[in-house]
N, C-alpha and C positions, 0 to 999 in steps of 0.2 A: 504495500499500499504506500502511495507516495505521500510524503510529508507536507503538511500544509505550510506554505513559504511564510505566511503571515506569522502563524504560530511559532514556527522555527525561529524567526527573527526576535519575537518577544523573548522567547527562552534563551536565546543567546545573550540578549541583553541582561536577563536575570542572572544567568550564569557569570557574566562579567562583574556584576554588581556584587554577587556573593563572594567573588575571588577578591575584589577589591576590600570588602568587608573583613575577610579573613586577614588579609595583610595588614589592614588598619588595626585590627585587634591585636595582632603580633607585635606591632610596633608599640601600641599602648602598653602591652604588657611587659614589654622590654623595659620602658620608663618606669612603670610601677615597680618593677624588680629592683631597679636601682633606688627608688624611694624606699622600698622595704629594707634594703641594705643599709641605706643611710638611717632609718629609723632605729634599726637594730644597733648600729654602731653608736648612735647618740642616745640610746636607751628611751626612745620615744614609743608610746603605744602603736600597735599595729593598725588600730581603727581611729578615726577621727570622726565621731558623730556630727559634729558642727559643719565641718567640711562636706560631709557626705549629704546632709539635708540641704545645704547651699546648692550643691551639684544637681541634685534631684529637682529642686525648684528650678534651676537654670535649664535643665533638660526638658522639663515640661514646658516651660515657655517657648523654647526653640520648637518642641514639637507641635504647639499650637500654631507657630508661625509657619512651619512646614506642612500644615494640614495632616499631622499625624496624631493618633490618638495619645493624649499625654499620659493616661494610665498605662498604655503600652511601653512608652519610653520609661516611665518609672520602675516598671517590671524588669525591663532589660537592664537598666542602669543598677538597680539593686542587685541583680543576678552578678553583673560585672564587679561590683563593689564587694559582695561577699567572697568571690573568687580571689580578688586581690588581698582581702584581709586574710583569707586563709594562706595564701602565698606568704604574706607578711608575717604571720604567726610561725610559720614553717622555717622561715629566714631567721627569725628571732631565736627560736629552739635549737637551731643548728649553730648559732653563734656562742 
């Protein structure tokens, strides 16, 4: 069965965006790893609830501007933050 060229084009764009998201997340986690190492070295706590709440509020505002569900953006960022904190705790424990 021949593939629908319009659908194939949409899917190619989605695949490209997914790849960009993965590379961007990888870069983000490289930087948060450096933050975790700095926090461990300077005896700072792995989590910063005030900063986290500021970032969530900021992301929700950006989501509204981008016509994206702000609740989704909050869930996504909380997932990322939880993963970063887990990494920071592991770095601290290994120090």
